[in-house]
C-alpha positions as a Markdown table, in Angstrom:
| # | Residue | x | y | z |
|---|---|---|---|---|
| 1 | Met | -10.0 | -13.1 | 23.7 |
| 2 | Val | -7.0 | -11.2 | 22.2 |
| 3 | Leu | -8.7 | -7.9 | 23.1 |
| 4 | Gly | -9.0 | -9.0 | 26.7 |
| 5 | Leu | -5.4 | -10.1 | 26.7 |
| 6 | Ile | -4.3 | -6.7 | 25.4 |
| 7 | Gln | -6.4 | -4.9 | 28.0 |
| 8 | Val | -4.8 | -6.9 | 30.8 |
| 9 | Glu | -1.3 | -6.7 | 29.4 |
| 10 | Ser | -1.0 | -3.1 | 28.4 |
| 11 | Asn | -4.4 | -1.4 | 28.7 |
| 12 | Phe | -4.1 | -0.7 | 25.0 |
| 13 | Arg | -0.9 | 1.4 | 25.4 |
| 14 | Lys | 1.3 | 1.1 | 22.3 |
| 15 | Phe | 4.5 | 2.0 | 24.1 |
| 16 | Ala | 4.0 | 0.0 | 27.2 |
| 17 | Val | 7.1 | -1.6 | 28.7 |
| 18 | Ser | 6.9 | -4.0 | 31.6 |
| 19 | His | 9.4 | -4.3 | 34.4 |
| 20 | Val | 10.9 | -7.3 | 32.7 |
| 21 | Gly | 11.2 | -5.6 | 29.3 |
| 22 | Ala | 8.1 | -6.9 | 27.4 |
| 23 | Arg | 6.9 | -4.4 | 24.9 |
| 24 | Gly | 3.8 | -3.0 | 23.2 |
| 25 | Tyr | 0.1 | -3.9 | 23.2 |
| 26 | Met | 0.6 | -7.6 | 23.8 |
| 27 | Gln | 3.7 | -7.3 | 25.9 |
| 28 | Val | 6.0 | -9.3 | 23.7 |
| 29 | Met | 9.5 | -10.1 | 25.1 |
| 30 | Pro | 12.3 | -8.8 | 22.8 |
| 31 | Phe | 13.9 | -12.3 | 22.5 |
| 32 | Trp | 10.9 | -13.4 | 20.3 |
| 33 | Thr | 12.1 | -11.1 | 17.5 |
| 34 | Arg | 15.2 | -13.4 | 17.2 |
| 35 | Val | 13.0 | -16.5 | 17.2 |
| 36 | Ile | 10.2 | -15.5 | 14.8 |
| 37 | Gly | 11.3 | -12.2 | 13.4 |
| 38 | Asp | 14.3 | -10.3 | 12.0 |
| 39 | Gly | 15.9 | -9.6 | 15.4 |
| 40 | Asp | 14.8 | -6.0 | 15.7 |
| 41 | Pro | 13.0 | -5.5 | 19.0 |
| 42 | Gly | 12.2 | -1.9 | 18.1 |
| 43 | Gln | 9.6 | -3.2 | 15.8 |
| 44 | Leu | 7.5 | -4.4 | 18.7 |
| 45 | Phe | 6.2 | -0.9 | 19.1 |
| 46 | Gln | 4.6 | -1.2 | 15.7 |
| 47 | Met | 1.0 | -2.3 | 16.0 |
| 48 | Gln | 0.9 | -4.8 | 13.2 |
| 49 | Thr | 4.2 | -6.4 | 14.3 |
| 50 | Asn | 3.2 | -6.6 | 18.0 |
| 51 | Leu | -0.2 | -8.1 | 17.3 |
| 52 | Arg | 1.2 | -10.6 | 14.8 |
| 53 | Phe | 3.9 | -11.7 | 17.2 |
| 54 | Gly | 1.6 | -11.8 | 20.2 |
| 55 | Cys | -1.0 | -13.9 | 18.3 |
| 56 | Val | 1.7 | -16.3 | 17.0 |
| 57 | Ile | 3.1 | -16.7 | 20.5 |
| 58 | Leu | -0.3 | -17.2 | 22.0 |
| 59 | Arg | -1.1 | -19.9 | 19.4 |
| 60 | His | 2.2 | -21.6 | 20.1 |
| 61 | Tyr | 1.3 | -21.8 | 23.8 |
| 62 | Leu | -2.2 | -22.9 | 23.2 |
| 63 | Asp | -0.9 | -25.7 | 20.9 |
| 64 | Arg | 1.6 | -26.8 | 23.6 |
| 65 | Glu | -1.3 | -27.0 | 26.1 |
| 66 | Arg | -3.5 | -28.9 | 23.6 |
| 67 | Gly | -6.0 | -26.1 | 23.4 |
| 68 | Asp | -6.4 | -25.6 | 27.2 |
| 69 | Leu | -7.1 | -21.9 | 27.4 |
| 70 | Phe | -6.3 | -21.5 | 31.1 |
| 71 | Leu | -2.9 | -23.2 | 30.8 |
| 72 | Gly | -2.1 | -21.5 | 27.5 |
| 73 | Leu | -2.8 | -18.1 | 28.9 |
| 74 | Gly | -0.7 | -18.9 | 31.9 |
| 75 | Arg | 2.2 | -19.8 | 29.7 |
| 76 | Tyr | 1.8 | -16.6 | 27.7 |
| 77 | Asn | 2.2 | -14.7 | 31.0 |
| 78 | Gly | 4.8 | -16.9 | 32.6 |
| 79 | Ser | 2.3 | -17.9 | 35.3 |
| 80 | Arg | 1.3 | -21.4 | 34.2 |
| 81 | Gly | -1.0 | -23.1 | 36.7 |
| 82 | Lys | -1.9 | -19.9 | 38.6 |
| 83 | Ala | -5.4 | -18.5 | 38.3 |
| 84 | Pro | -5.1 | -14.7 | 38.5 |
| 85 | Tyr | -3.8 | -13.9 | 35.0 |
| 86 | Pro | -6.0 | -16.3 | 33.0 |
| 87 | Asn | -9.0 | -15.3 | 35.0 |
| 88 | Ala | -8.2 | -11.6 | 34.4 |
| 89 | Val | -7.9 | -12.1 | 30.6 |
| 90 | Leu | -11.0 | -14.3 | 30.4 |
| 91 | Gly | -13.0 | -11.7 | 32.5 |
| 92 | Ala | -11.8 | -8.8 | 30.3 |
| 93 | Ser | -12.5 | -10.7 | 27.1 |
| 94 | Lys | -16.2 | -10.9 | 28.1 |
| 95 | Gln | -16.7 | -7.2 | 27.5 |
| 96 | Trp | -15.4 | -7.6 | 23.9 |
| 97 | Ala | -17.6 | -10.6 | 23.0 |
| 98 | Phe | -20.1 | -10.0 | 20.3 |
| 99 | Ser | -23.6 | -10.7 | 21.3 |
| 100 | Gly | -25.9 | -10.5 | 18.3 |
């Protein structure tokens, strides 16, 4: 699912910046560096930092939504309750699913 989220958020572009300032692969907002990091938003362009922050944030929202993937993804994107974003991530994640 994380690969699908990255595909939708940044299309795997390390230096992606959204129109609202979200950064990197998982499009993490800079304010999160003050909440769960050392306050340096420049680190969001480092792959390990961006993925760690993005996954922690996603887990936080999934916990807030009691495991509801649709609502948790909506919170991650700021579109809670609206279908396009969660559907896009879930659709993109299917191509990354292991079938063995």
